[in-house]
C-alpha positions as CSV (number, residue, x, y, z in Angstrom):
1,M,66.0,-4.7,-64.1
2,P,66.8,-1.5,-65.9
3,L,64.4,0.9,-66.4
4,D,62.5,1.1,-70.3
5,L,62.8,4.2,-72.1
6,N,59.2,5.7,-70.5
7,E,60.3,5.0,-67.3
8,L,63.5,6.6,-67.6
9,E,62.2,9.7,-69.2
10,A,59.3,10.0,-66.2
11,A,62.1,10.0,-63.7
12,V,64.3,12.0,-65.4
13,L,61.3,15.0,-65.4
14,A,60.8,14.1,-61.8
15,L,64.2,15.7,-60.9
16,P,64.7,19.3,-60.0
17,P,66.0,21.6,-62.7
18,D,69.0,21.6,-62.0
19,Q,69.7,17.8,-61.7
20,R,68.0,17.7,-64.8
21,K,70.1,20.5,-66.3
22,Y,73.2,18.7,-65.1
23,L,72.1,15.7,-67.0
24,A,71.3,17.0,-70.2
25,E,74.6,18.7,-70.0
26,R,76.2,15.1,-69.4
27,L,74.2,13.8,-71.9
28,R,75.1,16.3,-74.2
29,A,78.6,15.6,-73.8
30,S,78.5,12.2,-74.3
31,L,77.1,12.6,-77.8
32,G,80.6,14.5,-79.0
33,D,80.0,16.8,-81.9
34,V,76.9,15.3,-83.1
35,D,76.1,18.6,-85.3
36,E,77.2,18.2,-89.2
37,P,79.8,20.9,-89.2
38,E,78.6,22.0,-93.0
39,V,74.9,22.2,-91.5
40,S,76.5,24.7,-88.5
41,G,78.7,26.4,-90.8
42,E,75.4,27.4,-92.9
43,L,73.6,28.7,-89.8
44,E,76.4,30.4,-88.5
45,R,77.1,32.4,-91.6
46,A,73.4,32.9,-92.0
47,W,73.0,34.5,-88.5
48,A,76.0,36.4,-89.1
49,E,74.5,37.6,-92.5
50,L,71.2,38.6,-90.9
51,A,73.1,40.5,-88.0
52,E,74.8,42.2,-90.8
53,R,71.8,43.3,-92.6
54,R,70.2,44.2,-89.4
55,Y,73.0,46.4,-88.2
56,Q,73.6,48.1,-91.5
57,A,69.4,49.1,-91.6
58,Y,70.0,50.5,-88.3
59,L,72.9,52.6,-89.3
60,A,71.3,53.6,-91.8
61,G,68.6,54.9,-90.1
62,Q,65.6,52.5,-91.6
63,V,65.5,50.8,-88.1
64,R,65.4,51.9,-84.7
65,A,67.0,50.8,-81.5
66,V,64.8,49.7,-79.1
67,P,65.6,49.3,-75.4
68,A,66.0,45.5,-74.1
69,D,63.5,46.1,-71.6
70,E,60.7,47.4,-73.8
71,A,61.6,44.5,-76.3
72,L,61.2,42.0,-73.4
73,A,57.9,43.3,-73.0
74,R,56.8,42.8,-76.4
75,V,58.2,39.4,-76.6
76,R,56.2,38.6,-73.2
77,E,52.8,40.4,-74.4
78,R,52.8,38.6,-77.8
79,R,53.8,35.2,-75.9
80,H,50.3,36.1,-73.6
81,A,48.2,37.0,-76.2
């Protein structure tokens, strides 16, 4: 008898991380391109525009660069606060 969805989910979540990752990649590939191209394109454009604005602010001296290790430390502090 096949597993119901809850049993299947519990079984999958009990797998080691590398096996869950493999399964997730296989499931995603089986769905094909389910993202709506229009929405994906809008998101890409929005991210590109944001990146460009931030880069221009950096070039104009409006913001300063932060070393990656410092930026990551700040993120970790915020997550644990």
